[in-house]
N, CA and C of each residue as an Amber inpcrd file, in Angstrom:
protein
   771
-161.1740000 153.3130000 179.2700000-162.1340000 152.2400000 179.7400000
-162.6410000 152.9950000 181.0760000-164.0190000 152.6880000 181.5450000
-164.2950000 153.2880000 183.0560000-163.9320000 152.5780000 184.2800000
-163.9720000 152.7220000 185.1940000-163.4450000 151.8180000 186.3900000
-164.8010000 151.1490000 186.4210000-165.8790000 151.3950000 186.1350000
-166.8850000 150.1800000 186.5290000-167.0070000 149.2600000 185.3670000
-166.2840000 149.5720000 184.0790000-166.2270000 148.4200000 182.9580000
-165.1850000 147.5420000 183.3740000-163.9320000 148.2530000 184.1060000
-162.7820000 147.6320000 184.0810000-163.2610000 146.5040000 185.4890000
-163.8180000 147.0100000 186.5290000-164.3060000 145.9590000 187.7490000
-165.1290000 144.8420000 187.1050000-166.1050000 145.5060000 186.3260000
-167.1510000 144.4230000 185.8890000-166.0890000 143.4140000 184.9670000
-165.3350000 143.7290000 184.1080000-164.5550000 143.1000000 183.0860000
-163.8620000 142.0310000 183.8370000-162.9910000 142.4560000 185.0050000
-162.5110000 141.1500000 185.8440000-163.0200000 140.3900000 186.8270000
-164.4460000 140.4290000 186.7880000-165.3160000 139.8140000 187.5760000
-165.3290000 139.9900000 189.3020000-164.7570000 141.1700000 189.6780000
-164.9710000 141.5400000 190.9460000-165.8840000 142.2980000 191.6300000
-165.8180000 142.2150000 192.8480000-166.7720000 143.0230000 193.5720000
-166.7960000 144.4690000 193.5330000-168.0440000 145.3340000 193.0560000
-167.8080000 146.6530000 193.2280000-167.0530000 147.3120000 193.9700000
-167.3620000 146.4780000 195.1770000-166.7100000 147.0640000 196.6790000
-165.3470000 147.4720000 196.5820000-164.7790000 146.8780000 195.3390000
-163.3150000 146.7430000 195.4370000-162.8030000 148.1950000 195.1030000
-163.7640000 149.4070000 194.5050000-163.6690000 150.5220000 193.8370000
-162.5740000 151.3600000 194.6460000-161.9380000 152.2900000 194.7340000
-161.6770000 153.5610000 195.1660000-162.1080000 153.5520000 196.5910000
-161.3970000 153.4160000 197.8880000-162.0870000 153.9040000 198.8910000
-161.5550000 155.1050000 199.5490000-162.3230000 155.5830000 200.7050000
-162.1400000 157.2320000 201.1510000-160.9720000 157.4420000 201.9730000
-160.3570000 156.1620000 202.5810000-159.0070000 156.0590000 203.0300000
-158.0610000 155.2330000 202.5130000-157.6210000 155.5900000 201.7920000
-156.2090000 154.5250000 201.0950000-155.3290000 154.4620000 201.8820000
-154.6280000 153.3760000 201.6120000-153.7050000 152.7230000 202.7020000
-152.3310000 152.0480000 201.9560000-151.3660000 151.4590000 202.4800000
-150.3510000 151.2870000 201.7000000-150.0480000 149.5560000 202.5220000
-150.2760000 148.7100000 201.1280000-150.2250000 147.5120000 201.6400000
-148.5200000 146.4520000 201.9960000-148.4840000 145.9600000 202.8450000
-146.8220000 145.9250000 202.8020000-146.9730000 144.2440000 202.6090000
-146.2660000 143.9320000 201.7840000-146.0990000 142.6500000 201.2470000
-144.8400000 142.0240000 201.1220000-144.5620000 140.6240000 201.3770000
-143.3270000 140.2700000 200.8980000-143.6210000 138.8050000 200.1210000
-142.9090000 138.5610000 198.9930000-143.2430000 137.8910000 198.0400000
-141.9500000 136.7690000 197.2850000-142.2260000 135.8980000 196.8690000
-141.2130000 134.9260000 196.3110000-140.8960000 135.8620000 194.7380000
-139.6330000 135.8620000 194.3720000-139.2270000 136.4090000 193.1660000
-140.1370000 135.9370000 191.9670000-140.8440000 134.7430000 192.0810000
-141.4510000 134.3110000 190.9700000-142.8770000 134.8750000 190.5310000
-143.0780000 135.8650000 191.5630000-144.3780000 136.7120000 191.1370000
-143.9420000 138.3100000 190.6750000-142.7260000 138.4380000 190.4070000
-141.9650000 139.6920000 190.1360000-142.6450000 140.0640000 188.5820000
-142.2300000 139.4970000 187.7720000-142.9260000 139.8540000 186.4130000
-144.2200000 139.9880000 186.4180000-145.3470000 139.1450000 186.4790000
-146.7570000 139.2290000 186.8470000-147.0970000 140.6400000 187.8870000
-146.3180000 140.7880000 188.6420000-146.7550000 142.0880000 189.5120000
-146.6170000 143.4540000 188.6160000-145.6770000 143.5520000 188.3550000
-145.4030000 144.5130000 187.0430000-146.4720000 145.1800000 186.7210000
-147.2330000 144.3380000 186.1370000-148.7820000 144.3110000 185.4900000
-149.9980000 144.6070000 186.2950000-149.7200000 143.7890000 187.5750000
-151.0980000 143.5000000 188.5190000-151.1520000 144.4110000 189.4010000
-149.7210000 145.0210000 189.9690000-150.1100000 146.1750000 191.0120000
-150.5000000 147.4890000 190.5600000-149.9580000 147.9750000 189.1860000
-150.7860000 149.2410000 188.8520000-152.3310000 149.0610000 188.6750000
-152.7220000 147.7350000 188.1000000-154.0110000 147.5940000 187.9460000
-154.6840000 147.7200000 189.2170000-154.2810000 146.9290000 190.2590000
-154.8970000 147.1860000 191.7120000-155.1370000 148.4830000 191.9920000
-154.0330000 149.4340000 192.2210000-153.7100000 150.6240000 192.5070000
-154.8720000 151.4130000 192.1310000-154.9590000 151.1850000 190.3780000
-155.7870000 152.2150000 189.8820000-157.2810000 151.8780000 190.2840000
-157.5770000 150.3180000 190.4750000-159.0650000 149.9840000 191.1350000
-159.3990000 150.6590000 192.2450000-158.3310000 150.6480000 193.4310000
-159.0630000 150.8340000 194.6200000-158.3010000 152.0230000 195.6080000
-156.9760000 152.8180000 195.0520000-156.5040000 153.8340000 195.5650000
-155.4030000 153.6450000 196.4060000-155.3450000 152.2900000 196.8280000
-154.4940000 151.7650000 198.0210000-152.8830000 151.6000000 196.7000000
-152.0560000 151.5490000 197.8250000-150.7450000 151.3630000 197.0310000
-150.2190000 149.7990000 197.8380000-149.3460000 149.0670000 196.8220000
-148.7660000 147.7310000 197.1300000-147.3620000 147.9170000 197.0640000
-146.5360000 148.0390000 198.4600000-145.1510000 147.7680000 198.4750000
-144.6900000 146.3910000 198.7260000-143.7130000 145.7530000 197.9670000
-143.5430000 144.6550000 197.9620000-141.9810000 144.1840000 198.2600000
-141.7800000 143.4820000 199.1300000-140.2280000 143.3030000 199.3460000
-140.1260000 141.9520000 198.8450000-139.0870000 141.4820000 197.7570000
-138.8530000 140.3680000 197.1150000-137.7410000 139.5790000 197.7620000
-137.7130000 138.3250000 197.8610000-136.9180000 137.7670000 198.2890000
-136.7080000 136.3090000 198.1280000-135.7860000 135.3440000 198.0800000
-135.8250000 134.0110000 197.6320000-136.7820000 132.9330000 198.6150000
-137.1830000 131.9040000 198.3550000-138.3240000 131.5640000 199.2800000
-137.5780000 130.4960000 199.9850000-136.3160000 130.3640000 200.0400000
-135.5970000 129.4220000 200.8930000-134.3440000 130.2110000 201.3160000
-133.2670000 129.5670000 202.2770000-132.0500000 130.0310000 202.3700000
-132.0510000 130.8230000 203.6760000-130.8190000 131.2540000 203.6390000
-130.5590000 131.9610000 205.4190000-129.9910000 133.3630000 204.9290000
-130.0710000 134.0850000 204.0030000-129.8080000 135.3890000 203.4130000
-130.7590000 136.4050000 204.1100000-130.5190000 137.5790000 204.8650000
-131.3120000 137.9910000 205.2390000-132.5830000 138.6490000 204.4920000
-132.6490000 138.5580000 202.9520000-133.4650000 138.9010000 202.0700000
-134.5690000 137.5670000 201.7470000-134.1630000 136.3770000 202.4400000
-134.8740000 134.9170000 202.0110000-136.2820000 135.3480000 202.8450000
-137.5310000 135.0910000 202.6560000-138.7470000 135.2700000 202.9110000
-138.7390000 134.5150000 204.4740000-137.9820000 133.4280000 204.5270000
-138.0780000 132.4920000 205.9730000-137.5800000 133.5820000 207.0620000
-136.3500000 134.1590000 206.2380000-135.5310000 135.3360000 207.6210000
-136.6390000 136.5690000 207.4660000-136.9500000 136.8950000 206.5690000
-137.9230000 138.2700000 206.8190000-139.0980000 138.0280000 207.9820000
-139.6870000 136.5640000 207.8980000-140.7270000 136.5310000 208.7980000
-140.0970000 136.2500000 210.2320000-139.1790000 135.4470000 210.1630000
-138.2420000 135.2250000 211.5830000-138.0340000 136.5080000 212.2010000
-137.2860000 137.7030000 211.3180000-137.0350000 138.8240000 211.7280000
-138.3600000 139.8420000 212.0180000-139.3100000 139.1440000 211.9270000
-140.6510000 140.1620000 212.4380000-140.5640000 141.1940000 211.3710000
-140.2520000 141.2910000 210.1960000-140.5310000 142.5160000 209.1160000
-141.8700000 142.6960000 209.0010000-141.9320000 143.9670000 209.0280000
-143.5050000 144.5830000 208.8370000-144.0160000 144.0230000 207.7270000
-145.1420000 143.3990000 207.5870000-146.1340000 143.0160000 206.5400000
-147.7210000 142.7290000 206.6860000-148.4170000 142.9580000 205.9170000
-149.5330000 142.5660000 205.8560000-149.8930000 140.8830000 205.3220000
-148.9620000 140.5440000 204.1570000-149.3620000 139.5170000 203.2040000
-148.2430000 138.9780000 202.9710000-148.1330000 137.6400000 202.6840000
-146.5940000 136.9820000 201.9980000-147.3100000 136.0720000 201.1290000
-146.5430000 135.9380000 200.3270000-146.6430000 135.0630000 199.0990000
-145.5740000 134.5850000 199.0710000-145.8200000 133.0010000 199.4830000
-144.8170000 132.0250000 199.8700000-145.2390000 130.8430000 199.5590000
-143.8470000 129.7960000 199.7300000-144.0170000 128.6650000 199.2850000
-145.3380000 127.5390000 200.2650000-146.1490000 127.1330000 199.7400000
-147.2000000 126.4240000 200.3630000-146.7380000 125.8440000 201.6710000
-145.5510000 124.9210000 201.0350000-144.8040000 123.8660000 202.1180000
-144.1600000 124.4640000 203.3640000-143.7320000 126.0700000 203.4530000
-143.3050000 126.8870000 204.2790000-144.3240000 126.7520000 205.3740000
-145.2880000 126.7140000 205.2820000-146.7170000 126.9920000 206.0230000
-146.7690000 125.7400000 206.8460000-145.9670000 124.6170000 206.5100000
-146.2520000 123.4140000 207.3570000-145.2280000 123.3630000 208.6130000
-144.5030000 124.5610000 208.5430000-143.3590000 125.0270000 209.7030000
-143.8110000 126.1070000 210.7090000-144.2580000 125.1950000 212.0290000
-144.9980000 126.0630000 212.9610000-144.1580000 127.3630000 213.3470000
-142.6570000 127.1230000 213.2930000-142.0430000 128.3140000 213.1780000
-141.9740000 129.4010000 212.7980000-142.7730000 128.9630000 211.3510000
-143.2300000 130.1370000 210.1940000-144.6840000 130.6780000 210.3000000
-145.5230000 129.2450000 210.4510000-146.9220000 129.5280000 210.1650000
-147.6270000 130.2340000 211.6140000-146.9420000 130.1680000 212.6790000
-147.4040000 130.8020000 214.0720000-147.6920000 132.5160000 213.6820000
-147.1810000 132.8380000 212.7230000-147.0620000 134.3520000 212.2460000
-148.1830000 134.6550000 211.5780000-148.6970000 133.8110000 211.2000000
-150.0230000 134.0140000 210.4020000-151.5580000 133.6040000 210.5170000
-152.5210000 134.3620000 209.9130000-153.8630000 133.5730000 210.0600000
-153.8740000 132.4860000 209.3140000-154.0130000 131.0990000 209.4480000
-153.8990000 130.3150000 208.6090000-155.3850000 130.0000000 207.6230000
-156.4650000 130.6090000 208.5640000-157.6880000 130.3620000 207.9270000
-157.6580000 131.4020000 206.5920000-156.7240000 132.2950000 206.4280000
-156.5380000 133.4070000 205.2600000-155.7600000 132.7640000 203.9680000
-154.8360000 131.3170000 204.4630000-154.2570000 130.6790000 203.4700000
-155.0890000 130.7660000 202.0310000-154.3270000 131.2770000 201.1080000
-155.0870000 130.9380000 199.5530000-154.0810000 130.8170000 198.4640000
-154.2900000 129.3950000 197.7160000-153.2770000 128.8140000 196.9980000
-153.2490000 129.6260000 195.7520000-152.2570000 130.1030000 195.4280000
-152.3780000 131.3720000 194.0470000-151.8020000 130.3630000 192.9410000
-150.7200000 129.6440000 192.8880000-150.0290000 129.3830000 191.5760000
-148.8210000 128.3640000 191.8400000-148.9080000 127.6960000 190.8970000
-147.8420000 126.6630000 190.8320000-146.5040000 127.1190000 190.0510000
-145.2920000 126.7960000 189.8350000-144.2140000 127.2600000 189.5000000
-143.3920000 126.2350000 188.9330000-142.9370000 126.1890000 187.9250000
-142.2850000 125.3370000 187.4880000-140.6750000 125.5130000 187.1120000
-139.4640000 124.8340000 186.7690000-138.3670000 125.2910000 186.8170000
-137.9950000 125.0680000 185.3250000-137.2760000 125.9530000 184.6740000
-137.0910000 126.3630000 183.3360000-135.2560000 126.6300000 183.2060000
-134.7760000 126.2710000 181.9220000-133.3910000 126.7560000 181.8930000
-133.1490000 127.7290000 180.9030000-132.2940000 128.7880000 181.0370000
-131.8950000 129.6960000 180.0230000-130.4820000 129.7810000 180.0240000
-130.2200000 130.3770000 179.0420000-128.6700000 130.5400000 178.5000000
-128.3550000 132.0310000 178.5610000-127.2450000 132.6370000 178.5490000
-126.8700000 133.9960000 178.4750000-126.4590000 134.2290000 176.9640000
-127.0560000 135.4460000 176.4270000-126.8530000 135.8490000 175.0290000
-125.4140000 135.4090000 174.4520000-125.7690000 134.8480000 173.4730000
-124.6040000 134.4970000 172.4380000-124.1090000 132.8540000 172.5370000
-125.1310000 132.2010000 173.8040000-124.3580000 130.9640000 173.7210000
-125.2050000 130.2510000 173.2340000-124.8310000 129.0510000 172.4160000
-125.3670000 128.4480000 171.6590000-126.7860000 127.3420000 172.5730000
-127.9750000 127.8840000 172.0280000-129.2650000 127.1480000 172.4740000
-129.4110000 125.7990000 172.2070000-129.2590000 124.9370000 173.5030000
-129.3120000 123.5750000 173.6970000-130.4170000 122.8260000 173.3990000
-130.7570000 121.8370000 172.8980000-132.1900000 120.9060000 172.7500000
-132.3440000 120.6860000 174.0170000-133.7970000 120.6100000 174.5990000
-134.0600000 119.9980000 175.7110000-135.3590000 119.4200000 175.7980000
-135.1380000 118.4920000 174.9800000-136.3100000 117.4440000 175.1890000
-136.6250000 116.2540000 175.8200000-135.4160000 115.8010000 176.7370000
-135.2420000 115.0300000 177.5040000-134.0280000 114.9250000 178.4070000
-133.7090000 113.8450000 179.5320000-132.9220000 113.8900000 180.6130000
-131.4630000 114.0960000 179.8940000-131.1320000 113.2660000 178.7490000
-129.5360000 113.0540000 178.2200000-129.6710000 114.6380000 177.7460000
-130.4580000 115.1960000 177.1680000-130.2100000 116.5630000 176.6190000
-129.9680000 117.6770000 177.5460000-130.5270000 117.4430000 178.8140000
-130.2270000 118.4980000 180.0990000-128.9050000 117.9690000 180.7190000
-128.5470000 116.7340000 180.8000000-127.2220000 116.4660000 181.1990000
-126.3610000 116.9480000 180.2930000-126.6700000 116.7610000 179.1150000
-125.3420000 117.1810000 177.9710000-125.1780000 118.8010000 178.2130000
-126.3100000 119.3680000 178.7330000-126.2940000 121.0200000 178.4860000
-125.6760000 121.2890000 179.6760000-125.6920000 120.6800000 180.5310000
-125.2250000 121.2440000 181.9310000-123.7630000 120.6960000 181.8930000
-123.2710000 119.5760000 181.5960000-121.8470000 119.2110000 181.2270000
-121.0790000 120.2970000 180.3670000-121.4240000 120.7440000 179.2620000
-120.9550000 121.3630000 178.3940000-120.7640000 122.8830000 178.7790000
-121.4120000 123.3170000 179.8410000-121.4840000 124.5250000 180.3110000
-120.0870000 125.0530000 181.3150000-119.8260000 126.1360000 181.1840000
-118.7730000 126.3020000 181.8580000-119.1020000 126.7350000 183.2860000
-120.1060000 127.2390000 183.6690000-120.7280000 127.4550000 184.9380000
-122.2090000 127.5200000 184.9770000-123.0200000 126.7910000 186.0160000
-124.2120000 126.4920000 185.7810000-124.7510000 127.2610000 187.0210000
-125.5880000 128.4220000 186.8010000-126.0280000 129.0520000 188.0430000
-127.5070000 128.5910000 188.4850000-127.8810000 128.7570000 189.5780000
-129.0340000 128.3430000 190.2620000-129.3350000 129.1110000 191.3940000
-130.8480000 129.5580000 192.2270000-131.0030000 130.2010000 193.1990000
-130.8890000 129.7480000 194.6580000-130.8600000 130.1630000 195.5560000
-130.8540000 129.9070000 196.9740000-132.4490000 129.4340000 197.1650000
-133.3680000 129.5130000 196.3120000-134.6740000 129.5580000 196.5790000
-135.0540000 128.0950000 196.6640000-136.8130000 127.6250000 196.2000000
-136.9160000 126.4950000 196.3760000-136.3490000 125.5850000 195.2930000
-136.4680000 126.2170000 194.0460000-135.7790000 125.7460000 192.8320000
-134.1900000 125.0860000 193.0530000-133.5170000 126.2110000 193.4850000
-132.1920000 126.1840000 194.0960000-131.7220000 124.7350000 195.1730000
-132.6910000 124.6460000 195.6660000-132.5000000 123.4860000 196.7270000
-132.6580000 122.1190000 195.9060000-133.9610000 122.1580000 195.2370000
-133.9100000 120.9970000 194.4420000-132.9350000 120.5670000 193.3970000
-132.5780000 121.6980000 192.7420000-131.2300000 121.4050000 191.9710000
-129.8490000 121.0510000 192.4920000-129.5330000 121.4850000 193.2930000
-128.2230000 121.0580000 193.8800000-128.5580000 119.7400000 194.9410000
-129.6130000 119.5980000 195.2770000-129.8410000 118.3910000 196.2180000
-130.5180000 117.3450000 195.9070000-131.2850000 117.5130000 194.5020000
-131.7310000 116.1590000 193.7950000-131.4500000 115.9390000 192.4650000
-131.7810000 117.1060000 191.7250000-131.1600000 117.2910000 190.4010000
-130.0840000 116.5170000 189.7500000-129.2020000 117.2090000 190.2330000
-127.7340000 116.8040000 190.0500000-127.5700000 115.0450000 190.3030000
-127.9440000 115.0330000 191.4120000-127.9640000 113.5560000 191.8520000
-128.6750000 112.7060000 190.5610000-129.6800000 112.9570000 190.3970000
-130.6660000 112.1930000 189.3810000-129.7350000 111.8770000 187.8810000
-128.9500000 112.8890000 187.7910000-128.3130000 113.1200000 186.2250000
-126.8060000 112.8370000 186.6610000-126.4340000 112.2070000 187.8210000
-125.4280000 111.5370000 188.0040000-124.2080000 112.3090000 187.7610000
-124.3820000 113.7990000 188.0100000-123.1580000 114.8490000 187.5130000
-122.9840000 115.9050000 188.9270000-122.8480000 115.1870000 190.1860000
-122.9530000 116.0320000 191.3860000-121.4320000 116.3940000 191.5520000
-120.4200000 115.5640000 190.9850000-118.9560000 115.7470000 191.3880000
-118.4840000 117.0100000 190.0560000-119.2020000 116.8740000 188.6860000
-118.7940000 117.9440000 188.0080000-119.4850000 119.3240000 188.3380000
-120.7150000 119.0080000 189.2030000-121.1450000 120.4560000 189.4280000
-120.7090000 121.3520000 190.6480000-119.8360000 120.4310000 191.4400000
-119.0880000 121.0210000 192.6720000-118.2070000 121.9720000 192.1120000
-117.5810000 122.0950000 190.9380000-116.9600000 122.9560000 190.3770000
-117.4140000 123.9480000 189.2340000-118.7570000 123.5910000 188.8130000
-119.6600000 124.2830000 187.6850000-120.6050000 124.8150000 188.2940000
-121.1020000 124.7290000 189.1900000-122.0880000 124.8910000 189.9760000
-122.0010000 126.2190000 190.5070000-122.8440000 127.5910000 190.3040000
-122.6600000 128.7210000 191.1670000-123.9940000 129.2460000 191.6470000
-124.0590000 129.1200000 192.9900000-125.2300000 129.6470000 193.7940000
-125.4310000 131.0400000 193.8750000-126.7110000 131.4290000 193.5730000
-126.6230000 132.9200000 193.4820000-127.2940000 133.2720000 194.5070000
-126.6880000 134.4240000 195.4830000-127.1960000 134.4230000 196.7430000
-128.1940000 135.5250000 196.9050000-129.1470000 135.3380000 197.8660000
-130.0620000 136.4870000 198.0770000-131.2610000 136.6640000 196.9960000
-131.5860000 137.5940000 196.8290000-132.8740000 138.2750000 195.8710000
-132.0770000 138.2220000 194.3870000-130.9770000 138.2920000 194.2710000
-130.4400000 138.2260000 193.0550000-131.0190000 137.2000000 192.2080000
-131.3690000 137.6520000 190.8630000-132.0910000 136.3890000 189.9460000
-131.1550000 135.7440000 189.4210000-131.0440000 134.4030000 188.7920000
-130.3680000 133.5310000 187.9410000-130.0770000 134.3600000 186.6890000
-131.2940000 134.7970000 185.9750000-131.0240000 135.8940000 184.9940000
-130.0960000 136.8320000 184.8560000-129.8320000 137.3640000 186.0950000
-129.2410000 138.6010000 186.2820000-127.6650000 137.9800000 185.8710000
-127.5870000 136.9970000 186.5080000-125.9140000 136.3150000 186.5130000
-125.7220000 135.9040000 184.7370000-126.5870000 135.5420000 184.4590000
-126.5630000 135.0270000 183.1800000-126.4430000 136.4650000 182.2000000
-127.0390000 137.4180000 182.4540000-126.8780000 138.7870000 181.6590000
-125.6870000 139.3770000 181.8000000-125.1310000 139.1350000 182.8230000
-123.7860000 139.6970000 183.2320000-122.7510000 138.8300000 182.7820000
-122.9850000 137.5230000 181.8850000-121.8260000 136.3890000 181.9290000
-121.1510000 135.9310000 182.7690000-121.8580000 135.9850000 184.3770000
-121.2120000 135.0980000 185.0650000-121.3820000 133.7960000 185.0220000
-122.4530000 133.2360000 184.4650000-122.4280000 131.6590000 183.9970000
-123.4070000 132.0870000 182.6380000-122.9940000 130.9650000 182.1450000
-123.7580000 130.6730000 180.6200000-125.1110000 129.6710000 180.3800000
-124.9710000 129.1290000 181.7250000-126.5820000 128.3580000 181.9040000
-127.1160000 128.4340000 183.0280000-128.4390000 128.3610000 183.0970000
-128.8950000 128.8810000 184.7290000-130.2110000 128.1960000 184.7880000
-130.3040000 127.6840000 185.7630000-131.6070000 127.1990000 186.2310000
-132.5120000 127.5850000 187.0550000-133.8940000 127.9850000 186.7910000
-134.7900000 128.7700000 188.1450000-136.1680000 128.9800000 187.7430000
-137.0840000 129.0740000 188.5890000-138.2840000 129.2630000 188.3520000
-138.4690000 129.8440000 186.7450000-139.4710000 129.5490000 186.0480000
-139.8130000 129.8930000 184.6400000-140.0590000 131.5820000 184.7360000
-141.0340000 131.9020000 185.7770000-141.5140000 133.1070000 185.5370000
-140.4610000 133.9720000 185.9360000-139.2170000 133.9110000 186.4400000
-138.2890000 134.8460000 187.0300000-137.1000000 135.0020000 185.7710000
-137.1050000 133.5620000 185.1310000-136.4110000 133.7590000 184.0820000
-136.8260000 134.6500000 182.8290000-138.2340000 134.3840000 182.6110000
-139.0030000 135.0540000 181.5860000-138.9920000 136.5600000 181.9400000
-138.9980000 136.8730000 183.0650000-139.1500000 138.2420000 183.2340000
-137.6520000 138.9020000 183.0990000-136.5100000 138.0270000 183.1110000
-135.2250000 138.9510000 183.2780000-134.7740000 139.3380000 181.7020000
-134.5750000 140.4340000 181.4110000-133.9430000 140.8950000 180.0640000
-132.5460000 140.5720000 179.6810000-132.1000000 140.3880000 178.3930000
-130.8260000 140.0870000 178.1720000-130.4190000 138.4670000 178.2500000
-131.2930000 137.6410000 178.3370000-130.8190000 136.3670000 178.4120000
-131.9630000 135.7660000 177.3740000-131.5210000 134.3910000 176.8310000
-132.1360000 133.4010000 176.3420000-133.1490000 132.0650000 177.1370000
-134.3720000 132.5080000 177.1790000-135.0650000 131.4690000 177.7810000
-135.5220000 130.2000000 176.8550000-134.7900000 128.8480000 177.2770000
-134.5580000 127.7990000 176.5080000-136.3800000 127.0310000 176.4020000
-136.4160000 126.5170000 177.5890000-137.3880000 125.5870000 177.8080000
-137.7930000 125.3680000 179.1640000-138.7200000 124.6630000 179.7590000
-138.9820000 123.9650000 180.8420000-138.1010000 122.7610000 181.0960000
-137.8560000 122.3780000 182.3370000-136.9300000 121.0930000 182.4020000
-137.9670000 119.9830000 181.7430000-137.3520000 118.9360000 181.6940000
-138.1320000 117.6160000 180.8350000-138.9700000 117.4280000 182.1600000
-140.0470000 116.8850000 181.8200000-140.9820000 116.5000000 182.6100000
-140.6990000 115.5070000 183.4890000-139.7180000 114.5600000 183.4030000
-139.5540000 113.6670000 184.2210000-138.5780000 113.8420000 185.5460000
-137.8630000 115.3070000 185.0690000-137.1430000 115.6880000 185.9200000
-137.8110000 117.1700000 186.5600000-138.9630000 117.5060000 186.1750000
-139.5440000 118.7580000 186.6300000-139.7070000 118.7140000 188.3010000
-139.7220000 120.0650000 189.0450000-140.1040000 120.3680000 190.2020000
-141.1710000 121.2770000 190.1460000-142.2290000 121.2780000 190.6630000
-143.2880000 122.1280000 190.9410000-143.3790000 122.5110000 192.3230000
-143.3670000 123.8410000 192.5230000-143.2960000 124.7090000 193.5220000
-145.0360000 125.3580000 193.8120000-145.4520000 125.2940000 194.6770000
-146.7700000 125.7150000 194.9120000-146.8600000 127.0410000 195.7910000
-147.1480000 128.3380000 195.5320000-147.1090000 129.3270000 196.1590000
-148.5530000 129.6600000 196.5960000-148.6020000 130.2490000 197.9060000
-150.0290000 130.6020000 198.5260000-149.7040000 131.5750000 199.2870000
-151.0880000 132.5720000 199.4650000-150.7870000 133.7170000 200.0130000
-151.3090000 133.5920000 201.6120000-150.9280000 134.2080000 202.2620000
-151.1460000 134.2970000 203.9240000-151.4430000 135.5530000 204.5830000
-152.1920000 135.7740000 205.4810000-152.0910000 137.0200000 206.2120000
-151.5940000 136.9670000 207.4940000-150.7900000 138.0460000 207.7530000
-150.0880000 138.0450000 208.9630000-150.9540000 138.3170000 210.1790000
-150.6840000 137.7340000 211.3530000-151.3790000 137.8230000 212.4280000
-151.3330000 139.6090000 212.7930000-150.1610000 140.3080000 212.4550000
-149.8950000 141.4860000 212.7810000-150.3210000 142.5910000 211.6730000
-151.0140000 141.9330000 210.8710000-151.3600000 142.9390000 209.5180000
-151.9980000 144.2440000 210.1770000-151.7420000 145.4740000 209.6220000
-152.2210000 146.5670000 209.8410000-153.6880000 146.8290000 209.0990000
-153.3070000 145.8640000 207.9510000-154.4760000 146.3900000 206.9950000
-155.1010000 144.7150000 206.7950000-155.7490000 143.9520000 207.4510000
-155.9190000 142.8260000 207.0610000-157.3580000 142.4030000 205.8890000
-157.9830000 143.7150000 206.1970000-159.2420000 143.4970000 205.1190000
-158.3980000 143.9700000 203.6930000-157.6710000 144.8870000 203.7510000
-157.0830000 145.1190000 202.3200000-156.4630000 143.9810000 201.7380000
-155.6160000 143.2150000 202.5400000-154.9040000 142.1680000 202.4040000
-155.7370000 141.3660000 201.3950000-156.9350000 140.8650000 202.1160000
-157.7170000 140.1230000 201.7030000-158.2690000 140.4900000 200.4350000
-158.6180000 141.8110000 200.2300000-159.0520000 142.1020000 198.9740000
-158.1430000 141.9270000 197.8320000-156.9920000 142.3820000 197.8920000
-155.9340000 141.9840000 197.1610000-155.5840000 140.7310000 196.7310000
-155.9250000 139.5370000 197.5490000-156.0190000 138.2750000 197.5210000
-157.4280000 138.0800000 196.3970000-158.2080000 138.7100000 196.5580000
-159.3250000 138.5940000 195.7700000-159.1180000 138.8310000 194.3990000
-158.2710000 139.9310000 194.1510000-157.9670000 140.7420000 192.9720000
-157.0820000 139.6140000 192.1930000-155.9150000 138.8060000 193.2560000
-155.2580000 138.1530000 192.2690000-155.7330000 137.0530000 192.0170000
-156.7500000 136.3080000 192.5160000-157.7070000 135.4430000 191.9400000
-158.7260000 135.6260000 191.0070000-158.5880000 136.4990000 190.4320000
-159.5250000 137.2710000 189.3650000-159.3800000 136.6010000 188.2130000
-160.2060000 136.4680000 187.1820000-159.7940000 135.7690000 186.0820000
-158.5900000 136.6330000 184.9130000-158.8130000 138.0090000 185.1590000
-157.5520000 138.7130000 184.4630000-156.7230000 138.7880000 185.0520000
-156.6100000 138.3600000 186.2860000-155.1940000 138.4160000 186.8790000
-154.1800000 137.2060000 186.7010000-155.5210000 136.0930000 186.6360000
-154.9320000 134.4270000 186.2950000-154.3640000 134.9450000 184.7410000
-154.9610000 135.2530000 183.6690000-154.3350000 135.6630000 182.3850000
-152.9520000 136.2600000 182.4260000-152.6060000 137.2540000 183.4230000
-151.5390000 137.9370000 183.5950000-150.3440000 136.7560000 184.0100000
-150.7040000 135.9570000 185.0080000-150.1980000 135.1560000 186.0280000
-149.6320000 133.9610000 184.8030000-150.5190000 133.8740000 184.2040000
-150.0280000 132.4570000 182.9980000-149.0960000 133.3240000 181.9560000
-149.3250000 134.2710000 181.5040000-148.3070000 134.7510000 180.7770000
-146.9080000 134.9760000 181.1880000-147.0200000 135.1630000 182.5400000
-145.6280000 135.3390000 183.1330000-145.1320000 133.9760000 183.3800000
-145.4950000 133.0280000 183.3420000-145.0460000 131.5240000 183.5890000
-145.3020000 130.9920000 184.5170000-146.2640000 131.3940000 185.4780000
-146.8320000 130.8160000 186.3320000-148.3220000 130.0580000 186.0460000
-148.5810000 129.1170000 187.0410000-150.0570000 128.2510000 186.4120000
-151.1870000 128.5650000 187.3960000-151.9730000 129.2380000 187.5440000
-152.5160000 129.6960000 188.3450000-153.6380000 128.5450000 188.9930000
-154.0600000 128.6720000 190.0090000-154.5860000 127.3720000 190.7270000
-156.0690000 127.9470000 190.9330000-157.1270000 127.2810000 190.3050000
-158.2230000 127.4570000 190.3530000-158.6740000 128.7860000 190.5000000
-159.8020000 129.1870000 191.4370000-160.3770000 130.6920000 191.5000000
-160.9080000 130.7810000 192.5610000
């Protein structure tokens, strides 16, 4: 397919074609976008000649790899793809040009099991409670999904005490799915897009709607960006129709256009 046809087919401006002076775009992003970016970044780089370097991390927590800590430590970045709620914190938002804030996608929580573990039914709250209580170890992340799971979900299911010994918080940017694949836990919960991205596990289903938690992710350009125009161009690409299709396939729910 020619570059012109590819640009036209994605509903993009012809201005997004290869530039005379290619640059590297530095991005920090939630692992929720990892699966989609494996496809999207090569497409963008082919269209523009620019390269994209992404540092991944959990959306919450105090590990050095977490997005809030990367921001507080003044890590080099042109663009951040982070929890929209994080931009309500002046400590973080002061680092960004908030006029560039763009809503990208919603992300729901799902449940997965390690290979060889019996796949539990997950139609309602009782099913989820039974699956968690029957597990030897239940893994969850330090990110926004993990914060909800340990502080709210376990309480709603009235299993806080049991999860004190069964629960396993996965540190830093390590994925819950990786812990399942390594058989350090037999049941895990995290953003659906992160579980679907991980090989060697069985994705079961989203959490029941009555217990679901939705995280909204937005992009925002750093005030210290070396390439703010290229960052804006990359966001335009992420809002294209074809990019939306890839985001959806990865387990995310694109927001508008």
